[in-house]
C-alpha positions as CSV (number, residue, x, y, z in Angstrom):
1,M,-133.8,90.8,86.8
2,A,-136.5,93.3,86.1
3,K,-138.7,93.2,83.0
4,V,-140.1,96.5,81.6
5,Q,-143.8,96.3,80.8
6,E,-147.0,98.4,80.8
7,I,-149.2,97.6,83.9
8,P,-152.7,98.9,84.4
9,V,-152.5,101.8,87.0
10,N,-155.5,100.3,88.9
11,Q,-153.7,97.0,89.4
12,I,-150.7,98.5,91.3
13,R,-151.1,98.5,95.1
14,R,-149.3,101.2,97.0
15,P,-149.0,99.8,100.5
16,L,-146.9,102.6,102.0
17,F,-148.8,105.9,102.1
18,R,-146.6,108.9,101.5
19,Q,-147.7,112.5,101.1
20,N,-146.3,113.6,97.7
21,D,-144.8,117.0,96.9
22,Q,-147.7,118.4,94.9
23,A,-145.4,120.9,93.1
24,K,-143.3,118.0,91.9
25,V,-146.4,116.0,90.8
26,A,-147.6,119.1,88.8
27,A,-144.2,119.5,87.1
28,L,-144.1,115.8,86.3
29,M,-147.7,116.0,84.9
30,E,-146.5,118.8,82.5
31,S,-143.4,116.8,81.5
32,I,-145.3,113.6,80.9
33,Q,-148.0,115.4,78.8
34,A,-145.2,116.9,76.7
35,I,-142.7,114.1,76.3
36,G,-144.2,111.0,78.0
37,L,-143.0,109.1,81.0
38,Q,-139.2,108.8,80.6
39,E,-138.4,106.6,83.7
40,P,-140.4,103.5,84.5
41,I,-141.5,103.0,88.1
42,D,-140.4,99.9,90.0
43,V,-142.9,97.3,91.1
44,L,-142.7,93.9,92.7
45,E,-144.9,91.1,91.3
46,V,-145.8,88.7,94.1
47,E,-148.2,85.9,93.3
48,G,-149.7,87.9,90.4
49,Q,-150.2,91.1,92.4
50,Y,-148.2,94.3,91.7
51,Y,-146.8,96.4,94.6
52,G,-145.2,99.8,94.0
53,F,-142.7,101.2,96.5
54,S,-140.9,103.8,94.4
55,G,-141.9,106.3,91.8
56,C,-144.7,107.7,93.9
57,H,-144.6,111.1,92.2
58,R,-144.6,109.6,88.7
59,Y,-147.4,107.2,89.7
60,E,-149.6,110.0,91.0
61,A,-148.9,112.2,88.0
62,C,-149.8,109.4,85.5
63,S,-152.9,108.5,87.6
64,R,-154.1,112.2,87.7
65,L,-153.5,112.5,84.0
66,G,-155.9,109.6,83.5
67,H,-153.4,107.1,82.1
68,E,-154.8,103.6,82.1
69,T,-151.3,102.0,82.2
70,I,-147.9,103.0,83.4
71,L,-144.4,101.8,82.3
72,C,-142.9,99.6,85.1
73,N,-139.7,97.7,85.9
74,V,-141.3,94.5,87.1
75,R,-139.4,92.2,89.4
76,R,-140.9,89.0,90.5
77,A,-140.4,88.2,94.2
78,P,-141.7,85.8,96.9
79,K,-143.9,86.9,99.8
80,S,-140.8,87.0,102.0
81,V,-139.4,89.9,100.0
82,L,-142.7,91.7,100.1
83,R,-142.7,91.4,103.9
84,M,-139.2,92.9,104.1
85,H,-140.5,96.0,102.2
86,L,-143.4,96.3,104.6
87,A,-141.4,96.0,107.8
């Protein structure tokens, strides 16, 4: 079960590099500035480390806006689950 919490942006590792749609990031930046982040990103917590695999555009938008934290759905998982995401 996921727990919603604020996580420092600089503590979230993004192990899968994807090129984001910059028009979508810009639109999200405008929306987040106007009304805040409406949908948390999903992260896995594995041995105290946070890994983000979804919400790439929201993550980049918040990061570029200079947000120190981001709202996350945090799900604790063992290393075996992390390895599945990286395979």
